[in-house]
RODO-2510 file (C-alpha; in nm, 4 decimals, decimal comma):
residues 471
     n   res          X          Y          Z
     1     x    -3,0718    -2,3330    -3,7122
     2     x    -3,1279    -1,9549    -3,6973
     3     x    -2,8927    -1,7482    -3,9006
     4     x    -2,7145    -1,4729    -3,7495
     5     x    -2,5820    -1,1667    -3,9321
     6     x    -2,2287    -1,2610    -3,9763
     7     x    -1,9895    -1,4967    -4,2054
     8     x    -1,9752    -1,8704    -4,1801
     9     x    -1,6662    -2,0518    -4,2540
    10     x    -1,5779    -2,4416    -4,2202
    11     x    -1,3084    -2,5157    -3,9773
    12     x    -1,2445    -2,8854    -4,0120
    13     x    -1,3343    -3,2218    -4,0774
    14     x    -1,5859    -3,3751    -3,8595
    15     x    -1,3553    -3,6491    -3,7091
    16     x    -1,0951    -3,4036    -3,5591
    17     x    -1,2336    -3,3863    -3,2001
    18     x    -1,3196    -3,7221    -3,0867
    19     x    -1,2930    -3,6822    -2,7073
    20     x    -1,3979    -3,4315    -2,4533
    21     x    -1,1449    -3,1538    -2,4012
    22     x    -1,0128    -3,1987    -2,7558
    23     x    -0,9830    -2,8682    -2,9572
    24     x    -0,9106    -2,7185    -3,2976
    25     x    -0,7732    -2,3778    -3,3288
    26     x    -0,8419    -2,1735    -3,6398
    27     x    -0,8456    -1,8331    -3,7907
    28     x    -1,2140    -1,7503    -3,9288
    29     x    -1,2149    -1,4215    -4,1332
    30     x    -0,9067    -1,2847    -3,9352
    31     x    -1,0656    -1,3694    -3,5878
    32     x    -0,8586    -1,6463    -3,3681
    33     x    -1,1183    -1,8886    -3,2335
    34     x    -1,1150    -2,2341    -3,1014
    35     x    -1,3608    -2,5448    -3,1101
    36     x    -1,3700    -2,7421    -2,8219
    37     x    -1,5579    -3,0887    -2,7611
    38     x    -1,7517    -3,0795    -2,4431
    39     x    -1,9679    -3,3223    -2,2393
    40     x    -2,1976    -3,5578    -2,4439
    41     x    -2,0248    -3,4611    -2,7998
    42     x    -2,1444    -3,0875    -2,7807
    43     x    -1,9141    -2,8664    -2,9488
    44     x    -1,8390    -2,4976    -2,8192
    45     x    -1,6755    -2,2158    -3,0083
    46     x    -1,5031    -1,9407    -2,8111
    47     x    -1,2404    -1,6638    -2,8862
    48     x    -0,8899    -1,8044    -2,8519
    49     x    -0,7300    -1,5177    -2,6822
    50     x    -0,8294    -1,4311    -2,3293
    51     x    -1,0252    -1,1230    -2,2447
    52     x    -0,8168    -1,0469    -1,9559
    53     x    -0,4652    -0,9428    -2,0867
    54     x    -0,4448    -1,1248    -2,4164
    55     x    -0,3436    -1,4542    -2,2690
    56     x    -0,3371    -1,7997    -2,4527
    57     x    -0,6738    -1,9152    -2,3149
    58     x    -0,7337    -2,1674    -2,5932
    59     x    -0,4406    -2,4133    -2,4578
    60     x    -0,5768    -2,3977    -2,1005
    61     x    -0,6915    -2,6756    -1,9019
    62     x    -1,0471    -2,8006    -1,9079
    63     x    -1,2341    -2,8544    -1,5610
    64     x    -1,5712    -2,8372    -1,3990
    65     x    -1,6496    -2,5250    -1,1860
    66     x    -1,9809    -2,5365    -0,9763
    67     x    -2,1075    -2,8028    -1,2363
    68     x    -2,0166    -2,5982    -1,5639
    69     x    -1,7744    -2,6887    -1,8125
    70     x    -1,4782    -2,4201    -1,8106
    71     x    -1,1401    -2,3471    -1,9641
    72     x    -0,8805    -2,1743    -1,7288
    73     x    -0,6511    -1,9416    -1,8878
    74     x    -0,2770    -2,0604    -1,8189
    75     x    -0,1620    -1,6995    -1,7462
    76     x    -0,3774    -1,5842    -1,4671
    77     x    -0,5936    -1,8737    -1,3748
    78     x    -0,9292    -1,7199    -1,4833
    79     x    -1,2039    -1,9595    -1,5654
    80     x    -1,4281    -1,9023    -1,8659
    81     x    -1,7492    -2,0998    -1,9001
    82     x    -1,7430    -2,2884    -2,2285
    83     x    -2,1366    -2,2404    -2,2893
    84     x    -2,1650    -1,8633    -2,2897
    85     x    -1,7971    -1,7201    -2,2238
    86     x    -1,9217    -1,5753    -1,8866
    87     x    -1,6557    -1,5915    -1,5826
    88     x    -1,7461    -1,7631    -1,2842
    89     x    -1,6374    -1,6302    -0,9254
    90     x    -1,7403    -1,7274    -0,5702
    91     x    -1,8519    -1,4045    -0,4062
    92     x    -1,7905    -1,3297    -0,0505
    93     x    -1,9937    -1,1756     0,2322
    94     x    -1,9194    -1,0572     0,5792
    95     x    -2,0439    -1,2939     0,8543
    96     x    -2,1252    -1,0617     1,1714
    97     x    -2,1152    -1,3664     1,3861
    98     x    -1,7563    -1,4571     1,3171
    99     x    -1,6443    -1,1197     1,1800
   100     x    -1,5022    -1,3099     0,8757
   101     x    -1,5581    -1,3100     0,5133
   102     x    -1,7512    -1,6300     0,4222
   103     x    -1,8741    -1,7813     0,0601
   104     x    -2,1912    -1,6443    -0,0551
   105     x    -2,2548    -1,8485    -0,3655
   106     x    -2,1175    -1,8404    -0,7176
   107     x    -2,1909    -1,5612    -0,9598
   108     x    -2,0772    -1,4800    -1,3248
   109     x    -1,9226    -1,1718    -1,4962
   110     x    -2,1096    -1,1485    -1,8216
   111     x    -1,9816    -1,0354    -2,1685
   112     x    -1,6233    -1,1427    -2,1144
   113     x    -1,5348    -1,4071    -2,3595
   114     x    -1,7218    -1,4198    -2,6915
   115     x    -1,8773    -1,7413    -2,8112
   116     x    -1,9545    -1,8589    -3,1818
   117     x    -2,2032    -2,0749    -3,3278
   118     x    -2,0717    -2,4242    -3,4202
   119     x    -2,2233    -2,7106    -3,6202
   120     x    -2,1103    -3,0325    -3,7181
   121     x    -2,2391    -3,1098    -4,0727
   122     x    -2,2263    -3,4502    -4,1875
   123     x    -2,0739    -3,5750    -4,5379
   124     x    -1,7433    -3,5110    -4,7184
   125     x    -1,5974    -3,1938    -4,8144
   126     x    -1,6696    -2,9168    -4,9001
   127     x    -2,0199    -2,9481    -4,7181
   128     x    -1,9318    -3,1676    -4,4477
   129     x    -1,7111    -3,0988    -4,1370
   130     x    -1,7020    -2,8330    -3,8382
   131     x    -1,8499    -2,5122    -3,9437
   132     x    -1,8388    -2,1726    -3,7418
   133     x    -2,0502    -1,8660    -3,7674
   134     x    -1,8874    -1,5680    -3,6068
   135     x    -2,1013    -1,3597    -3,3603
   136     x    -2,0800    -0,9947    -3,3872
   137     x    -2,3741    -0,8962    -3,1590
   138     x    -2,3074    -0,6701    -2,8555
   139     x    -1,9950    -0,6075    -2,7064
   140     x    -1,7507    -0,8523    -2,5218
   141     x    -1,4034    -0,7846    -2,3695
   142     x    -1,2327    -1,0390    -2,5763
   143     x    -1,3044    -0,8375    -2,8880
   144     x    -1,0164    -0,6165    -2,8163
   145     x    -0,7742    -0,9171    -2,8647
   146     x    -0,9722    -1,1280    -3,1116
   147     x    -0,7763    -1,0104    -3,4256
   148     x    -0,4453    -0,9430    -3,2568
   149     x    -0,1461    -1,1320    -3,4256
   150     x     0,0783    -1,0897    -3,1261
   151     x    -0,1580    -1,2113    -2,8715
   152     x    -0,2224    -1,5101    -3,1083
   153     x     0,1480    -1,6049    -3,0952
   154     x     0,1246    -1,6818    -2,7303
   155     x    -0,1297    -1,9763    -2,8315
   156     x     0,1170    -2,0859    -3,0922
   157     x     0,3838    -2,1380    -2,8154
   158     x     0,1484    -2,3771    -2,6546
   159     x     0,1228    -2,7630    -2,6966
   160     x    -0,1221    -2,7302    -2,9870
   161     x    -0,0578    -2,5731    -3,3159
   162     x    -0,1926    -2,2372    -3,4085
   163     x    -0,0621    -2,0428    -3,7124
   164     x    -0,2250    -1,7070    -3,7530
   165     x    -0,2275    -1,4931    -4,0694
   166     x    -0,1299    -1,1156    -4,0162
   167     x    -0,4549    -0,9308    -3,9443
   168     x    -0,5441    -0,5789    -3,8312
   169     x    -0,8103    -0,5068    -3,5938
   170     x    -0,8881    -0,2207    -3,8066
   171     x    -0,9464    -0,4542    -4,1268
   172     x    -1,0307    -0,7877    -4,0073
   173     x    -1,1639    -0,9116    -4,3358
   174     x    -0,9735    -1,0962    -4,5857
   175     x    -0,9888    -0,9111    -4,9234
   176     x    -1,1226    -1,0950    -5,2250
   177     x    -1,2670    -1,3650    -5,0350
   178     x    -1,6279    -1,5207    -5,0686
   179     x    -1,6567    -1,6106    -4,6905
   180     x    -1,6133    -1,9659    -4,7408
   181     x    -1,3183    -2,1970    -4,7518
   182     x    -1,2930    -2,5782    -4,7853
   183     x    -1,2046    -2,7468    -4,4587
   184     x    -0,9133    -2,9399    -4,5761
   185     x    -0,7590    -2,6040    -4,6984
   186     x    -0,7984    -2,4534    -4,3526
   187     x    -0,6234    -2,7642    -4,1808
   188     x    -0,3593    -2,7703    -4,4298
   189     x    -0,2643    -2,4159    -4,3947
   190     x    -0,2472    -2,4400    -4,0196
   191     x    -0,0044    -2,7475    -4,0513
   192     x     0,2254    -2,5922    -4,2894
   193     x     0,2290    -2,2860    -4,1113
   194     x     0,2937    -2,4580    -3,7967
   195     x     0,5793    -2,6693    -3,9345
   196     x     0,7586    -2,3440    -4,0476
   197     x     0,7036    -2,1391    -3,7192
   198     x     0,7809    -2,4036    -3,4702
   199     x     0,8964    -2,2228    -3,1380
   200     x     1,2224    -2,3413    -2,9772
   201     x     1,1928    -2,4799    -2,6252
   202     x     1,1972    -2,2443    -2,3173
   203     x     1,5661    -2,1954    -2,1946
   204     x     1,6571    -2,4000    -1,8928
   205     x     1,6489    -2,2569    -1,5637
   206     x     1,9616    -2,0219    -1,4859
   207     x     2,1686    -2,1336    -1,2042
   208     x     2,5061    -2,0349    -1,2559
   209     x     2,6585    -1,7193    -1,1509
   210     x     2,6656    -1,4447    -1,4365
   211     x     2,7653    -1,0895    -1,4756
   212     x     2,5230    -0,8288    -1,4219
   213     x     2,2628    -0,7514    -1,7379
   214     x     1,9507    -0,5944    -1,8125
   215     x     1,5988    -0,7499    -1,8184
   216     x     1,4900    -0,9235    -2,1459
   217     x     1,1235    -0,9756    -2,2090
   218     x     1,1935    -1,2976    -2,4206
   219     x     1,4983    -1,4217    -2,2304
   220     x     1,5233    -1,5602    -1,8543
   221     x     1,8232    -1,3939    -1,7062
   222     x     1,9497    -1,4160    -1,3403
   223     x     1,9360    -1,1228    -1,1074
   224     x     2,1264    -1,0707    -0,7717
   225     x     1,9483    -1,0247    -0,4552
   226     x     2,1062    -0,7269    -0,3016
   227     x     1,8895    -0,6547     0,0118
   228     x     1,5362    -0,7442     0,1669
   229     x     1,3370    -0,5503     0,4291
   230     x     0,9880    -0,5555     0,5783
   231     x     0,7421    -0,2758     0,4484
   232     x     0,4380    -0,3587     0,6178
   233     x     0,2805    -0,6735     0,7692
   234     x     0,3606    -0,9683     0,5377
   235     x     0,4819    -0,7393     0,2540
   236     x     0,8615    -0,7506     0,1832
   237     x     1,0894    -0,5286    -0,0683
   238     x     1,3370    -0,7119    -0,2372
   239     x     1,6275    -0,5213    -0,4032
   240     x     1,7924    -0,6728    -0,7266
   241     x     2,1031    -0,5294    -0,8827
   242     x     2,1251    -0,3937    -1,2443
   243     x     2,4631    -0,2706    -1,4076
   244     x     2,5868     0,0271    -1,2745
   245     x     2,4679     0,2371    -1,5737
   246     x     2,1558     0,0517    -1,6331
   247     x     1,7942     0,1655    -1,5566
   248     x     1,4599     0,0055    -1,6352
   249     x     1,3491     0,3029    -1,8170
   250     x     0,9946     0,1392    -1,8837
   251     x     0,6617     0,3002    -1,9287
   252     x     0,4265     0,2930    -1,6241
   253     x     0,2235    -0,0320    -1,5741
   254     x     0,5100    -0,2579    -1,7048
   255     x     0,6076    -0,5832    -1,4766
   256     x     0,8594    -0,8623    -1,4673
   257     x     0,8137    -1,2515    -1,4487
   258     x     1,0172    -1,4120    -1,1895
   259     x     1,0642    -1,7881    -1,1484
   260     x     1,2122    -2,0021    -0,8913
   261     x     1,2979    -2,3858    -0,9337
   262     x     1,1123    -2,6415    -0,7284
   263     x     1,2641    -2,9572    -0,5731
   264     x     1,2857    -3,2570    -0,8178
   265     x     0,9940    -3,5071    -0,7548
   266     x     1,0592    -3,7942    -0,9761
   267     x     1,3994    -3,7602    -1,1187
   268     x     1,3014    -3,5519    -1,4169
   269     x     1,4080    -3,2070    -1,4976
   270     x     1,3201    -2,9575    -1,2112
   271     x     1,0004    -2,7750    -1,2304
   272     x     0,9569    -2,4020    -1,1550
   273     x     0,7035    -2,1652    -1,0212
   274     x     0,6228    -1,8348    -1,1881
   275     x     0,4548    -1,5130    -1,0652
   276     x     0,4500    -1,1400    -1,1872
   277     x     0,5478    -0,8346    -0,9932
   278     x     0,5333    -0,4610    -1,0738
   279     x     0,8772    -0,2742    -0,9940
   280     x     0,8182    -0,0069    -0,7244
   281     x     1,1563     0,1777    -0,7663
   282     x     1,1656     0,4934    -0,9837
   283     x     1,1928     0,3857    -1,3331
   284     x     1,5024     0,5976    -1,3905
   285     x     1,7088     0,4775    -1,1067
   286     x     2,0346     0,3139    -1,2040
   287     x     2,1989     0,0125    -1,0717
   288     x     1,8992    -0,1644    -0,9018
   289     x     1,5268    -0,2157    -0,8978
   290     x     1,2941    -0,3035    -0,6236
   291     x     1,0042    -0,5475    -0,6015
   292     x     0,7354    -0,5406    -0,3390
   293     x     0,6268    -0,9081    -0,2492
   294     x     0,3412    -1,0240    -0,0370
   295     x     0,4944    -1,3249     0,1432
   296     x     0,2604    -1,6287     0,1954
   297     x     0,4132    -1,8849     0,4394
   298     x     0,2609    -2,1689     0,2356
   299     x     0,3257    -1,9934    -0,1151
   300     x     0,5442    -2,2018    -0,3395
   301     x     0,7298    -1,8943    -0,4692
   302     x     0,7285    -1,6464    -0,2116
   303     x     0,8097    -1,8591     0,0882
   304     x     1,1163    -1,9815    -0,1003
   305     x     1,1986    -1,6182    -0,2126
   306     x     1,1634    -1,4986     0,1694
   307     x     1,4428    -1,7438     0,2662
   308     x     1,7025    -1,6232    -0,0056
   309     x     2,0017    -1,4363     0,1400
   310     x     2,1533    -1,1356    -0,0315
   311     x     2,3952    -1,2719    -0,2986
   312     x     2,1691    -1,5356    -0,4481
   313     x     2,0363    -1,5377    -0,7870
   314     x     1,6653    -1,5234    -0,9108
   315     x     1,5475    -1,5757    -1,2752
   316     x     1,3501    -1,2842    -1,4289
   317     x     1,2361    -1,1628    -1,7666
   318     x     1,0604    -0,8274    -1,8563
   319     x     0,9387    -0,5722    -1,9177
   320     x     0,5783    -0,7304    -1,9741
   321     x     0,2423    -0,5624    -2,0125
   322     x     0,0263    -0,4040    -2,2766
   323     x     0,0009    -0,0357    -2,1473
   324     x     0,1980     0,2798    -2,2453
   325     x     0,1391     0,6269    -2,0712
   326     x     0,2136     0,9601    -2,2360
   327     x     0,2197     1,2183    -1,9665
   328     x     0,2848     1,5063    -2,2256
   329     x    -0,0067     1,4022    -2,4508
   330     x    -0,2059     1,2513    -2,1778
   331     x    -0,2799     0,9384    -2,3350
   332     x    -0,3098     0,5826    -2,2178
   333     x    -0,2421     0,2962    -2,4980
   334     x    -0,3227    -0,0471    -2,4495
   335     x    -0,2350    -0,2595    -2,7687
   336     x    -0,4332    -0,0964    -3,0573
   337     x    -0,6557     0,1449    -2,8009
   338     x    -0,5540     0,4783    -2,7165
   339     x    -0,7386     0,6968    -2,4664
   340     x    -0,7223     1,0414    -2,3721
   341     x    -0,7349     1,1249    -2,0138
   342     x    -0,7458     1,4116    -1,7762
   343     x    -0,7674     1,2055    -1,4513
   344     x    -0,6850     0,8408    -1,3498
   345     x    -0,8202     0,6399    -1,0825
   346     x    -0,6711     0,3282    -0,9079
   347     x    -0,8709     0,0929    -0,7055
   348     x    -0,6367    -0,1474    -0,5313
   349     x    -0,6246    -0,4133    -0,2751
   350     x    -0,3180    -0,5385    -0,0802
   351     x    -0,0218    -0,5722    -0,2937
   352     x    -0,2076    -0,4655    -0,6037
   353     x    -0,1084    -0,1211    -0,5025
   354     x     0,2299    -0,1670    -0,6689
   355     x     0,1131    -0,0479    -1,0274
   356     x    -0,0255     0,2741    -0,8563
   357     x     0,3209     0,3131    -0,6921
   358     x     0,5108     0,2951    -1,0124
   359     x     0,2818     0,5169    -1,1633
   360     x     0,2767     0,7865    -0,9242
   361     x     0,6480     0,7884    -0,9347
   362     x     0,6551     0,8143    -1,3018
   363     x     0,3892     1,0909    -1,2783
   364     x     0,6163     1,2972    -1,0540
   365     x     0,9428     1,2412    -1,2511
   366     x     0,7487     1,3378    -1,5613
   367     x     0,6905     1,6966    -1,4128
   368     x     0,3172     1,6791    -1,4677
   369     x     0,2488     1,6368    -1,0983
   370     x     0,0515     1,9009    -0,9609
   371     x    -0,0387     2,0480    -1,3059
   372     x    -0,3008     1,9367    -1,5411
   373     x    -0,3532     1,5427    -1,4421
   374     x    -0,5586     1,4153    -1,1488
   375     x    -0,4952     1,0789    -0,9710
   376     x    -0,6954     0,9203    -0,7208
   377     x    -0,5898     0,5915    -0,5416
   378     x    -0,8523     0,4177    -0,3421
   379     x    -0,6436     0,1422    -0,1340
   380     x    -0,8104    -0,1486     0,0455
   381     x    -0,6214    -0,3711     0,3058
   382     x    -0,7133    -0,6319     0,5327
   383     x    -0,5963    -0,4512     0,8394
   384     x    -0,3937    -0,1181     0,9177
   385     x    -0,0826    -0,3281     0,9518
   386     x    -0,0862    -0,4378     0,5958
   387     x    -0,0882    -0,0877     0,4369
   388     x     0,2353    -0,0777     0,2233
   389     x     0,4024     0,2609     0,1216
   390     x     0,1602     0,4664     0,3567
   391     x     0,4400     0,7055     0,4357
   392     x     0,4931     0,7784     0,0692
   393     x     0,1451     0,7860    -0,0151
   394     x     0,0579     1,0511     0,2557
   395     x     0,3670     1,2752     0,1541
   396     x     0,2175     1,2747    -0,2241
   397     x    -0,1155     1,3666    -0,0920
   398     x     0,0178     1,6405     0,1202
   399     x     0,2595     1,7866    -0,1511
   400     x     0,0145     1,7666    -0,4342
   401     x    -0,3159     1,8121    -0,2472
   402     x    -0,5012     1,9735    -0,5571
   403     x    -0,4130     1,6837    -0,7938
   404     x    -0,3547     1,3679    -0,5845
   405     x    -0,6235     1,1988    -0,3520
   406     x    -0,5874     0,9063    -0,1401
   407     x    -0,8616     0,7048     0,0111
   408     x    -0,7948     0,4095     0,2609
   409     x    -1,0238     0,1192     0,3554
   410     x    -0,9791    -0,1490     0,6135
   411     x    -1,1891    -0,4470     0,5943
   412     x    -1,0906    -0,5888     0,9371
   413     x    -0,9323    -0,2919     1,1427
   414     x    -0,7246    -0,4316     1,4498
   415     x    -0,8380    -0,1427     1,6749
   416     x    -1,0940     0,1221     1,6865
   417     x    -0,8202     0,3756     1,6440
   418     x    -0,8286     0,3508     1,2845
   419     x    -1,0132     0,6606     1,1729
   420     x    -0,8198     0,7617     0,8587
   421     x    -1,0679     0,6086     0,6073
   422     x    -1,3399     0,3626     0,5578
   423     x    -1,3937     0,0655     0,7906
   424     x    -1,5225    -0,2183     0,6045
   425     x    -1,5195    -0,3462     0,2497
   426     x    -1,5534    -0,1195    -0,0317
   427     x    -1,8661    -0,1488    -0,2397
   428     x    -2,0549     0,0738    -0,5052
   429     x    -2,1742     0,3380    -0,2436
   430     x    -1,8304     0,3879    -0,1035
   431     x    -1,6949     0,4366    -0,4513
   432     x    -1,9556     0,6833    -0,5520
   433     x    -1,8847     0,8711    -0,2329
   434     x    -1,5331     0,9216    -0,3161
   435     x    -1,5482     0,9315    -0,6941
   436     x    -1,9027     1,0572    -0,7948
   437     x    -2,0041     0,9610    -1,1481
   438     x    -1,7416     0,8321    -1,4017
   439     x    -1,7031     0,9515    -1,7569
   440     x    -1,5037     0,8844    -2,0649
   441     x    -1,1818     1,0768    -1,9891
   442     x    -1,0984     0,8872    -1,6709
   443     x    -0,9625     0,5386    -1,6906
   444     x    -1,0065     0,3182    -1,4016
   445     x    -0,7502     0,0602    -1,3130
   446     x    -0,8244    -0,2245    -1,0795
   447     x    -0,5720    -0,4437    -0,9304
   448     x    -0,6347    -0,7165    -0,6534
   449     x    -0,7481    -1,0688    -0,6172
   450     x    -0,9735    -1,1895    -0,8737
   451     x    -1,2837    -1,1551    -0,6573
   452     x    -1,1967    -0,7837    -0,5879
   453     x    -1,1311    -0,7237    -0,9361
   454     x    -1,4790    -0,8485    -1,0405
   455     x    -1,6747    -0,6667    -0,7726
   456     x    -1,4998    -0,3309    -0,8385
   457     x    -1,5262    -0,3469    -1,2208
   458     x    -1,8982    -0,4076    -1,1876
   459     x    -1,9303    -0,1226    -0,9482
   460     x    -1,7357     0,1051    -1,1576
   461     x    -1,9086     0,0338    -1,4680
   462     x    -2,2370     0,1051    -1,2783
   463     x    -2,0940     0,4472    -1,1756
   464     x    -2,0391     0,5455    -1,5486
   465     x    -1,6744     0,4901    -1,5974
   466     x    -1,6196     0,3963    -1,9635
   467     x    -1,2823     0,2475    -1,9472
   468     x    -1,2302    -0,0032    -1,6658
   469     x    -0,8899    -0,2344    -1,6823
   470     x    -0,7985    -0,5021    -1,4496
   471     x    -0,4284    -0,5179    -1,4224
***
């Protein structure tokens, strides 16, 4: 076995993972990793925390994708291949004959989730058991969350125990350690911490009328629907009540989580479906907030939301999200990472425009609009009827012509009359024509369907954008 330039530490005894899909969560020199049993008894070691937004990847379902064994993040349904941490996605291509997008085979986004070397050593402790050797070569997206205690707590709230020590990304190594631990000590520590830090069960669905209250990130609360109206095509605006003197008052790029109960199927407690939405009303407005939601006729949540009448209650929690803007300092902070910026680029598709709308409203309210920060929005839609917030975006482009740029793309225009932007899908050439070359002082924020996010992220990186984030 080749020896990498990194630490090695025992993770458990060899009998801990007897079945395919079994897993062990551990902390190795401050890094949160999980060992999983694959096909044919093979062991895989992968970062426990998802590269995307710090989700609890390690407690996700194991499934086969295109013949490869993958683990699916329970937060955003991203699959990660156990073998190498790559993210599989099915690419699409335009079929001139049918004028529709058709599958174009499976591709992989590399350097997403870091994997580590793991071996099973025969014999009793201290030499026997499952041993992990941390990989530190290259750069992977999951590195930003690998030592994050707060993100690790989301794994602890799952069905499997996980009890991290407090570690800082700036100082991941344990002081005074030789780099080795006996496997029995690791298991005993995890069990003791898990017993002391058991999480309470999630609160029951709120179905009773309640007085108006503000949002809370750790508690489901009911919010009364005030009104709803169609914005564009299948996108609708839903307005919910806040106390008269309350406002969201968040930083940009924060969102809420909504849940709606599903009918009982077997006499047990009701299930629920959850989705996340970014408010599009001014963050300083009092008494109410707005959510823009794309309605899918067969959608579990949106179809039920569309049928609700004003006065009905919907459970929500928030604010959620990792980003913090400072317009005065021109900084964007995500967890422990702070970036200075002079300009910002949004590349969005469909209802993924909502984070851009929220940021633009905050930009104008801050008084920095038209001064020293430039914002570019590239907005892709299926057809011209589905472009939401178009009047508001046009007004900003006219009012702040020197500092705000809007580019539209329609992949399947309904008529030949659409001439305001690009006709067809966005690719690297289109991005280069509109953006030129990127740099270190222009973060690019991408929001859309998973396949769109992957393609845009790859293209933006090729154009030299050093900081690309998928929302």
